[in-house]
ZABAMAR-296544 format. One line per field, with one value per residue (C-alpha): residue number from 1; z negated, x, y negated. Coordinates in Angstrom, 1 decimal. Example, Ala and Ser with C-alpha at 12.3 -4.5 7.8 and 13.67 -1.06 7.14 Angstrom:
<atoms>
seq	[1, 2]
up	[-7.8, -7.1]
east	[12.3, 13.7]
north	[4.5, 1.1]
</atoms>
This chain:
<atoms>
seq	[1, 2, 3, 4, 5, 6, 7, 8, 9, 10, 11, 12, 13, 14, 15, 16, 17, 18, 19, 20, 21, 22, 23, 24, 25, 26, 27, 28, 29, 30, 31, 32, 33, 34, 35, 36, 37, 38, 39, 40, 41, 42, 43, 44, 45, 46, 47, 48, 49, 50, 51, 52, 53, 54, 55, 56, 57, 58, 59, 60, 61, 62, 63, 64, 65, 66, 67, 68, 69, 70, 71, 72, 73, 74, 75, 76, 77, 78, 79, 80, 81, 82, 83, 84, 85, 86, 87, 88, 89, 90, 91, 92, 93, 94, 95, 96, 97, 98, 99, 100, 101, 102, 103, 104, 105, 106, 107, 108, 109, 110, 111, 112, 113, 114, 115, 116, 117, 118, 119, 120, 121, 122, 123, 124, 125, 126, 127, 128, 129, 130, 131, 132, 133, 134, 135, 136, 137, 138, 139, 140, 141, 142, 143, 144, 145, 146, 147, 148, 149, 150, 151, 152, 153, 154, 155, 156, 157, 158, 159, 160, 161, 162, 163, 164, 165, 166, 167, 168, 169, 170, 171, 172, 173, 174, 175, 176, 177, 178, 179, 180, 181, 182, 183, 184, 185, 186, 187, 188, 189, 190, 191, 192, 193, 194, 195, 196, 197, 198, 199, 200, 201, 202, 203, 204, 205, 206, 207, 208, 209, 210, 211, 212, 213, 214, 215, 216, 217, 218, 219, 220, 221, 222, 223, 224, 225, 226, 227, 228, 229, 230, 231, 232, 233, 234, 235, 236, 237, 238, 239, 240, 241, 242, 243, 244, 245, 246, 247, 248, 249, 250, 251, 252, 253, 254, 255, 256, 257, 258, 259, 260, 261, 262, 263, 264, 265, 266, 267, 268, 269, 270, 271, 272, 273, 274, 275, 276, 277, 278, 279, 280, 281, 282, 283, 284, 285, 286, 287, 288, 289, 290, 291, 292, 293, 294, 295, 296, 297, 298, 299, 300, 301, 302, 303, 304, 305, 306, 307, 308, 309, 310, 311, 312, 313, 314, 315, 316, 317, 318, 319, 320, 321, 322, 323, 324, 325, 326, 327, 328, 329, 330, 331, 332, 333, 334, 335, 336, 337, 338, 339, 340, 341, 342, 343, 344, 345, 346, 347, 348, 349, 350, 351, 352, 353, 354, 355, 356, 357, 358, 359, 360, 361, 362, 363, 364, 365, 366, 367, 368, 369, 370, 371, 372, 373, 374, 375, 376, 377, 378, 379, 380, 381, 382, 383, 384, 385, 386, 387, 388, 389, 390, 391, 392, 393, 394, 395, 396, 397, 398, 399, 400, 401, 402, 403, 404, 405, 406, 407, 408, 409, 410, 411, 412, 413, 414, 415, 416, 417, 418, 419, 420, 421, 422, 423, 424, 425, 426, 427, 428, 429, 430, 431, 432, 433, 434, 435, 436, 437, 438, 439, 440, 441, 442, 443, 444, 445, 446, 447, 448, 449, 450, 451, 452, 453, 454, 455, 456, 457, 458, 459, 460, 461, 462, 463, 464, 465, 466, 467, 468, 469, 470, 471, 472, 473, 474, 475, 476, 477, 478, 479, 480, 481, 482, 483, 484, 485, 486, 487, 488, 489, 490, 491, 492, 493, 494, 495]
up	[0.0, -1.3, 2.6, 4.5, 2.6, 2.6, 7.0, 6.4, 5.0, 7.2, 10.0, 9.5, 8.5, 11.1, 13.7, 11.9, 11.9, 15.3, 16.5, 14.3, 12.7, 8.9, 8.7, 7.4, 4.3, 3.6, 5.0, 2.8, 0.1, 0.8, 2.2, -0.3, -2.9, -1.6, -0.7, -3.9, -6.0, -3.2, -4.1, -8.0, -9.2, -10.8, -13.7, -13.9, -10.1, -11.3, -13.4, -10.3, -8.0, -10.3, -11.1, -7.3, -7.2, -10.3, -7.5, -4.9, -6.8, -6.2, -2.4, -2.7, -3.7, -0.9, 1.7, -0.1, -0.2, 3.1, 4.7, 3.0, 3.7, 7.2, 8.1, 6.1, 8.6, 11.5, 11.0, 10.0, 13.2, 12.5, 15.7, 18.6, 19.5, 19.4, 21.7, 23.8, 23.9, 24.6, 27.7, 28.9, 29.2, 29.9, 31.1, 31.6, 32.6, 30.0, 31.2, 30.4, 27.0, 25.7, 26.0, 24.6, 21.7, 22.1, 22.5, 19.4, 16.8, 17.5, 17.0, 13.3, 12.3, 12.2, 8.1, 7.1, 6.3, 7.8, 6.6, 7.3, 10.7, 11.0, 9.6, 11.6, 14.6, 14.4, 13.8, 16.7, 19.3, 18.2, 18.6, 22.3, 22.7, 21.8, 24.2, 26.6, 26.6, 26.0, 23.3, 20.6, 20.1, 22.1, 20.7, 17.1, 19.5, 21.0, 17.3, 16.2, 18.3, 18.2, 14.9, 14.0, 16.1, 14.8, 11.1, 11.2, 10.7, 7.4, 4.8, 6.2, 3.8, 6.0, 6.3, 3.2, 1.4, 4.1, 3.6, -1.1, -0.3, 0.7, -0.4, 2.8, 3.5, 5.1, 8.0, 8.8, 9.4, 11.6, 13.5, 15.5, 16.7, 18.2, 21.5, 20.3, 18.9, 21.8, 24.1, 21.9, 22.7, 26.2, 26.2, 23.5, 26.3, 28.8, 27.1, 26.9, 30.3, 31.4, 29.0, 30.1, 33.4, 32.2, 30.3, 34.3, 35.7, 32.9, 33.3, 36.8, 37.3, 35.0, 36.0, 39.3, 40.0, 37.7, 38.6, 42.1, 45.2, 44.8, 48.8, 48.2, 45.1, 47.0, 49.4, 46.6, 45.3, 49.0, 48.8, 47.1, 47.4, 43.7, 41.8, 43.2, 43.4, 41.2, 39.6, 39.2, 37.3, 34.9, 34.5, 33.2, 29.1, 29.4, 25.6, 26.2, 29.3, 28.5, 26.2, 24.2, 25.9, 29.0, 31.0, 31.1, 29.9, 33.5, 37.1, 39.5, 43.1, 45.9, 46.2, 49.7, 51.8, 51.0, 48.2, 47.3, 43.4, 42.0, 41.2, 37.6, 37.9, 34.9, 35.2, 32.3, 33.4, 32.2, 29.3, 28.7, 30.1, 29.6, 25.6, 25.8, 26.0, 22.9, 21.0, 17.9, 17.4, 15.2, 17.4, 18.7, 19.8, 17.7, 14.6, 10.9, 9.4, 11.8, 10.1, 12.7, 10.0, 7.6, 10.8, 9.8, 5.9, 6.6, 8.9, 6.8, 3.4, 6.4, 6.9, 3.0, 2.8, 5.0, 4.3, 0.5, 2.2, 3.8, 0.6, -1.7, -4.7, -6.2, -5.5, -2.1, -3.8, -5.9, -2.5, -1.2, -3.8, -4.9, -1.4, -0.9, -4.0, -2.7, 1.8, -0.2, -2.6, -0.1, 3.0, 1.4, -2.2, -2.0, -4.8, -2.8, 0.2, -1.8, -2.2, 1.4, 2.5, 0.6, 0.9, 5.6, 4.6, 1.9, 4.7, 6.1, 3.1, 1.7, 4.8, 3.3, 0.2, 0.0, 2.5, 0.0, -3.4, -0.8, 0.3, -3.2, -3.1, -0.2, -1.8, -5.2, -4.7, -2.0, -4.9, -7.8, -6.7, -4.8, -1.5, -0.4, -1.9, -0.9, 3.1, 2.7, 0.9, 3.8, 6.9, 5.7, 4.8, 8.7, 10.1, 11.0, 10.2, 14.5, 14.5, 12.4, 14.9, 15.7, 12.1, 13.6, 16.1, 14.0, 11.7, 13.7, 15.5, 12.1, 11.2, 13.4, 12.1, 8.3, 7.7, 9.3, 6.6, 3.7, 1.9, 3.3, 0.0, -0.8, 2.8, 2.3, -1.6, -1.3, 1.9, 3.8, 1.3, 1.3, 4.8, 5.3, 2.4, 4.8, 8.0, 6.4, 6.7, 10.6, 10.1, 10.9, 8.9, 6.2, 8.2, 11.3, 9.4, 8.0, 11.6, 12.7, 9.7, 10.8, 14.8, 13.5, 11.6, 15.3, 14.0, 10.4, 10.5, 12.2, 9.4, 7.2, 4.8, 5.2, 3.9, 6.7, 9.1, 7.5, 6.8, 10.7, 11.7, 9.2, 10.3, 14.0, 13.8, 15.0, 14.1, 12.4, 15.4, 18.6, 17.2, 16.7, 20.1, 21.8, 19.9, 17.7, 21.4, 22.6, 19.1, 19.9, 22.9, 21.4, 19.0, 20.7, 22.9, 20.3, 19.1, 22.6, 23.0, 19.5, 21.2, 23.8, 22.3, 20.1, 16.7, 16.4, 16.9, 17.3, 15.5]
east	[0.0, 2.6, 4.5, 1.2, 0.9, 4.1, 4.3, 0.8, 1.4, 4.8, 2.4, -0.2, 2.4, 3.8, 0.7, -0.8, 2.3, 2.6, -0.2, -0.7, -4.3, -2.4, 1.7, 3.9, 3.6, 0.3, 0.4, 3.3, 1.4, -2.1, -0.7, 1.2, -0.6, -3.2, -1.7, -0.1, -3.6, -4.2, -0.9, -2.3, 0.3, -2.6, -2.1, 1.9, 1.6, 2.8, 5.7, 7.1, 6.9, 8.9, 11.4, 11.6, 11.8, 15.1, 17.1, 15.8, 15.9, 18.9, 19.2, 15.7, 17.7, 20.3, 17.8, 16.0, 19.5, 20.6, 17.8, 17.8, 21.3, 21.9, 18.5, 19.8, 23.0, 21.6, 18.5, 22.2, 23.2, 26.4, 26.0, 24.8, 28.1, 28.1, 25.7, 26.9, 30.2, 28.5, 26.4, 29.4, 31.1, 28.0, 26.4, 22.5, 22.1, 20.2, 21.8, 25.3, 23.9, 22.2, 25.2, 27.2, 24.9, 25.7, 29.7, 29.0, 27.2, 29.4, 32.7, 31.2, 29.8, 33.2, 33.1, 30.5, 27.6, 24.4, 23.3, 26.6, 26.4, 23.0, 23.3, 26.4, 24.7, 21.4, 23.1, 25.5, 22.8, 19.2, 19.3, 21.0, 17.9, 15.7, 17.5, 17.1, 13.5, 14.5, 12.4, 14.3, 13.1, 16.3, 17.8, 17.2, 16.5, 20.0, 21.9, 19.9, 21.3, 25.3, 24.5, 23.0, 25.7, 28.3, 27.1, 29.2, 32.0, 33.9, 33.1, 30.3, 28.7, 26.8, 30.1, 31.8, 28.1, 28.0, 31.9, 31.6, 28.1, 29.8, 33.9, 35.6, 37.9, 36.2, 38.7, 37.8, 34.1, 35.3, 37.8, 36.7, 33.7, 35.1, 34.1, 31.1, 30.7, 32.4, 29.6, 27.0, 28.8, 28.5, 25.2, 23.9, 26.0, 24.1, 20.2, 21.9, 22.7, 19.2, 17.8, 19.2, 18.2, 14.0, 14.4, 16.2, 13.4, 10.5, 11.8, 12.3, 8.7, 6.9, 9.2, 10.3, 10.7, 13.2, 15.2, 14.5, 15.4, 14.0, 13.3, 11.1, 9.5, 8.5, 7.0, 4.3, 4.4, 3.9, 6.6, 8.3, 5.6, 3.9, 8.2, 10.0, 10.8, 9.4, 13.5, 14.2, 10.5, 11.2, 14.2, 12.3, 12.0, 8.6, 7.0, 4.8, 5.7, 7.0, 5.7, 8.2, 9.6, 8.1, 11.0, 14.6, 16.1, 18.7, 18.6, 18.7, 19.9, 19.8, 23.7, 25.6, 24.5, 21.2, 20.4, 16.6, 18.2, 19.0, 23.3, 22.7, 24.7, 27.2, 27.5, 27.9, 24.6, 22.8, 24.3, 23.2, 19.8, 16.1, 17.1, 13.9, 12.2, 13.6, 11.4, 9.2, 11.4, 14.6, 17.0, 15.8, 18.3, 16.9, 16.0, 15.9, 18.0, 21.7, 24.2, 26.9, 29.9, 29.8, 30.1, 33.4, 32.6, 29.7, 32.0, 34.2, 32.0, 30.4, 33.9, 34.7, 31.3, 32.2, 35.2, 34.1, 31.1, 34.2, 36.1, 33.5, 35.2, 31.7, 28.1, 26.4, 23.9, 25.5, 27.8, 24.8, 23.4, 26.4, 26.7, 23.2, 23.5, 26.7, 25.3, 22.1, 23.6, 26.4, 24.4, 20.6, 21.7, 18.5, 16.5, 13.3, 15.6, 16.7, 12.7, 11.7, 14.7, 13.4, 9.5, 10.8, 12.2, 9.9, 7.5, 10.6, 11.7, 8.3, 7.8, 11.1, 11.3, 7.9, 8.1, 11.2, 8.9, 6.3, 8.7, 9.0, 6.0, 6.4, 10.2, 8.9, 5.5, 7.5, 10.4, 7.9, 5.1, 7.8, 7.4, 11.1, 11.7, 9.1, 9.2, 13.0, 12.5, 9.7, 11.9, 14.2, 11.9, 10.6, 13.3, 13.5, 16.2, 17.3, 18.0, 21.1, 23.5, 21.9, 22.7, 24.6, 21.9, 19.3, 21.0, 21.9, 18.4, 16.4, 18.9, 17.2, 13.9, 14.4, 16.8, 14.6, 11.6, 13.8, 17.2, 20.5, 21.3, 18.2, 19.3, 22.7, 23.0, 19.8, 18.7, 22.1, 24.4, 20.9, 21.7, 24.8, 24.8, 22.8, 24.7, 27.6, 26.3, 26.0, 30.2, 29.2, 31.9, 30.6, 33.1, 29.9, 27.9, 28.6, 29.7, 26.2, 24.7, 25.5, 24.6, 21.4, 22.2, 21.2, 17.3, 18.0, 19.1, 15.7, 13.4, 11.4, 13.0, 16.9, 16.4, 19.2, 17.0, 14.2, 16.8, 17.8, 13.7, 13.0, 15.8, 14.3, 11.0, 10.0, 7.2, 8.8, 6.1, 7.7, 11.3, 10.4, 8.4, 11.8, 13.6, 12.9, 13.2, 16.2, 18.2, 16.8, 18.9, 22.1, 22.3, 21.1, 23.8, 26.3, 24.8, 25.6, 29.4, 29.9, 28.6, 30.5, 34.0, 34.1, 33.0, 30.2, 29.7, 27.9, 28.1]
north	[0.2, -2.7, -1.5, -2.1, -5.3, -6.8, -6.2, -7.4, -10.5, -11.7, -11.1, -13.1, -16.2, -15.6, -16.0, -19.1, -20.8, -20.0, -20.3, -23.8, -23.5, -23.6, -25.7, -23.7, -25.7, -24.3, -21.1, -20.5, -21.6, -20.3, -16.5, -14.9, -15.7, -14.1, -11.2, -11.5, -11.8, -8.1, -6.1, -6.7, -9.3, -11.4, -13.5, -12.9, -14.3, -17.6, -16.4, -15.2, -18.4, -19.9, -17.4, -17.8, -22.3, -22.2, -20.9, -23.3, -26.5, -26.9, -27.1, -28.8, -31.9, -30.9, -31.5, -34.8, -36.6, -35.5, -36.6, -39.9, -40.7, -40.0, -41.6, -44.1, -44.0, -44.4, -46.9, -49.6, -48.4, -46.2, -43.7, -45.9, -46.1, -42.4, -42.3, -45.1, -42.5, -39.2, -41.0, -42.0, -38.7, -36.2, -39.1, -38.8, -35.3, -33.0, -29.9, -31.0, -32.8, -29.2, -27.3, -30.3, -29.6, -25.8, -26.6, -28.8, -27.1, -23.9, -26.0, -27.3, -23.6, -22.9, -24.1, -21.6, -23.7, -23.7, -27.0, -28.7, -27.8, -29.3, -32.3, -33.2, -31.6, -33.9, -36.6, -36.8, -35.3, -36.5, -40.1, -38.4, -36.6, -39.7, -42.0, -40.1, -38.5, -35.2, -32.9, -32.5, -28.7, -28.3, -29.0, -27.7, -24.5, -24.1, -25.3, -22.6, -20.5, -21.8, -21.4, -18.2, -16.6, -17.9, -16.6, -13.9, -14.9, -13.6, -16.4, -17.6, -15.1, -12.5, -10.3, -11.2, -9.4, -6.3, -5.7, -6.1, -3.7, -0.8, -1.8, -2.5, -5.3, -7.6, -7.6, -4.1, -5.4, -8.8, -8.3, -5.1, -6.9, -10.4, -9.4, -9.1, -12.7, -14.1, -12.3, -13.6, -17.5, -17.2, -15.9, -19.1, -21.4, -19.3, -20.5, -23.9, -24.8, -22.9, -25.5, -27.8, -27.4, -27.3, -30.0, -31.9, -30.2, -31.5, -34.9, -35.3, -34.0, -36.4, -39.7, -38.5, -43.0, -42.7, -39.3, -39.4, -41.3, -44.9, -45.5, -42.0, -43.4, -46.1, -44.1, -43.0, -46.1, -48.5, -50.3, -53.2, -56.0, -55.7, -56.6, -54.4, -49.8, -47.3, -46.9, -50.7, -51.5, -49.0, -49.7, -52.8, -51.0, -52.7, -51.6, -48.4, -47.7, -44.1, -42.1, -40.2, -36.7, -37.8, -40.2, -41.0, -44.0, -43.3, -43.3, -40.6, -40.5, -37.5, -36.0, -37.4, -34.7, -35.0, -32.1, -32.6, -32.2, -35.4, -35.9, -38.0, -40.6, -41.6, -45.5, -48.4, -49.6, -46.2, -46.6, -50.3, -50.9, -50.3, -50.6, -52.6, -49.7, -48.0, -50.6, -49.9, -47.0, -45.4, -47.0, -49.8, -52.3, -55.0, -53.5, -55.6, -52.6, -52.9, -53.6, -54.7, -55.3, -52.8, -50.1, -48.7, -49.1, -46.8, -44.8, -44.1, -43.4, -40.7, -39.2, -39.1, -37.0, -34.8, -34.0, -33.1, -31.2, -29.2, -29.0, -27.6, -29.7, -30.5, -29.2, -30.7, -31.7, -34.4, -35.2, -36.6, -38.1, -40.3, -41.2, -42.1, -44.7, -46.1, -46.6, -48.1, -50.2, -51.9, -51.7, -53.4, -55.3, -56.3, -54.2, -54.6, -53.5, -50.8, -49.6, -49.8, -47.7, -44.5, -45.4, -45.0, -41.5, -40.7, -38.9, -36.9, -35.9, -35.0, -32.7, -30.6, -30.1, -29.4, -26.4, -25.2, -25.2, -23.5, -20.9, -19.7, -18.6, -16.4, -15.0, -14.8, -12.2, -10.3, -9.4, -9.8, -7.6, -5.3, -5.6, -5.9, -2.1, -0.5, -2.3, -1.4, 2.2, 3.4, 1.6, 4.0, 7.4, 7.1, 7.3, 11.5, 13.1, 14.2, 9.8, 10.5, 9.9, 6.7, 4.9, 2.6, 1.5, 2.0, -0.2, -2.9, -3.1, -2.9, -5.7, -8.3, -8.0, -7.0, -10.0, -12.2, -11.1, -11.2, -12.4, -11.2, -10.6, -7.8, -6.4, -6.0, -5.2, -3.2, -1.9, -1.1, 0.8, 3.1, 3.1, 3.6, 6.6, 8.3, 7.7, 9.3, 12.7, 12.5, 10.9, 7.3, 5.5, 2.4, 0.1, 0.9, 0.6, -2.6, -4.2, -3.4, -4.7, -8.4, -8.6, -9.7, -12.5, -15.3, -14.3, -14.1, -18.2, -19.0, -17.7, -20.1, -18.6, -19.9, -23.3, -25.2, -24.7, -25.7, -29.0, -28.6, -29.5, -32.1, -33.7, -33.4, -33.4, -31.2, -28.8, -25.7, -23.2, -25.0, -23.8, -20.6, -20.0, -21.1, -19.9, -16.1, -13.9, -15.7, -15.1, -10.9, -11.4, -12.8, -9.8, -7.1, -7.9, -8.3, -5.2, -3.6, -4.7, -3.5, 0.2, -0.6, -1.8, 1.2, -0.9, 0.7, 4.0, 7.6, 10.3]
</atoms>
């Protein structure tokens, strides 16, 4: 019964948020509560939730003050020069911007911390996406793909957990999986390029007067008698002329050979023009919160915060608390202005912190009612004995959904040792089982139980259900590719 209730609870939760019948916060509260009562939790369900919530308070504090800090830095214009620099280097080609996002996220993921990766990637790239009217969902998807793939690094957590649970040297687990990691990254970059091409085509289709040949636009626009070509009129930046996500602030042209594929120009004008189209947005060049004279101070403060993040000398929540306090005092010395800034970012703070606290209901019910243990034991029992030689492959496949529905600790310290013990009877080594178990990490990182992914969607102001629609099947493909390459190289064998 607990097994059925556990899987049914997860299924109902996913359906409700992906079909947008409920917001993730409400689904995280209502669905586990109903199923927990059916599981016999009774009045004890409150204690289960509070016990789970204790472990999430530091995470909530981290997310809260990280949002305040980076929201403030965007407001004061710290990232405006970076946006222009990236646009000059990548041009206004969405395909290159998305691929650049994947490369940046993969590089930053080398520090092994998902929250840091998403903070830096979003801070650097979200303004560019907004500037080019690209979908932020693409940003969260690509960042999630890259970080999830890189999460098998020895210092990322899962590999160390697998090695510890099976009493192995972490290098024995990771080094043979390097080809799988490389293959996974290749697939990530491939997905990023394809997503970028889709964005390019979407923008060209929704705003052909911007992305097409100007004289072609004239044919459909009846010439320039009404005040110039469509492309030039689009460049006036009139307020309300385009809605976010339906156009681009760039001008395109056709290739000299006459190809119908737009050659996206990369000139200074593409960066500097159409600032008027950003009026009343977070990138408004005339916003009152800009502090150009404090640019170097804010840059130095941000670098100091990033160094503290990587050095891990003090708890991350405290780093962002102090950083936010200093930034507020220096940039907005008046108490009224400080209060206004906190209020301005309150919606984002409430959204992400409430989701973290609500996730405690799901994890508390799963653990407190015994659903996690029952689901794990059932999965182990249903594996037929004649499938024993394929236990490593089965473990790799199971790691995809199981690490999504439960914490890494529950899987690696609760499920993996049982699976490994069974596999040992068929000549499959513990190291092979550990390697197979980490291939599901790209999928795991998209779980609503992972605080870092909640931070990502919150910073990008993306709905979690929209993120899942775009990212889940792609992460499943990456996980299977990593598993397949591991089998081909012999890192994951068959007994």
